[in-house]
N, C-alpha and C positions, 0 to 999 in steps of 0.2 A: 347220837347217845347210841350206845350198845342195848343189844336186847338185854343182861345184866341189870343195866340201869331201870331198865323197865320194869323190870318184875316187883320191886321196892314201891314203883309210885302209888299213890290213893285212887288216880283216875285207870278206868280200865281200857287197857292197850290188849290189843291185839294184832298177831302176824297173818295175813291173809295174801293168799297164793293168786297169782293173776286171773285165775280161773273161778277164784270163791272159794278156797277150801280154807276153813282155818288150817294155820299152823299151828300157832304158840298162840297160849292166853296169858294173861300174869294174872295174879288170884283177885282181884279188882275186878276184873272184866268176867270171871269164871264165878264169881259172885251176883254180879250183877244180872248175869244170862243164867244161873243155875243152873250150870252144866260143870263137871270134872274138866280140868283140859284136855284128859282123854276124849272124854266125850265131845269134846268141840272140836276134836282134828277127826270127829268124823263124820261134821257138818259141813255144810256150805252156808254162807253170809245169807243165799235167800233162803235157807231151809228153818230162819230163825225169824227171818224178817216179814211182817205183817206184808201182808200183798198189795195194800194201799201204798204201801211206801217203796214196790220192790221199782217204778221207772225211776225213782229220785236214785235210788241204790243204784241201780244200770249207768244211771248219768256219771256219778261221783264214781264209779270204777272205770269207767269210758274215758275219762277227762284224765284221772290217775294215771293210765296207760299210756296213753297221749305226750305225759310227760308235758303236760301247758305248764303245769304247779308242779315245783318241788321245793323243801318237803312238801307234804299237805297234812291237814285233819280233819277228821269228822267228829261233828259232836254231834251225837243224838240224842 
């Protein structure tokens, strides 16, 4: 699926760099998180992740970067 196709879906979708910075976010993601896309691109995922959820988020990113599974989705 191209990024343009993700823009119109109702689910929140974001593109994140390997080091955790938001690169892009669709309208649903911005609405859910309460930030504009411009604001999100100045944040890292950990900046908006509850401290109790950070270990799980780190594990998910590590798994994705190790390419154990492709493609993958995270539902929070």
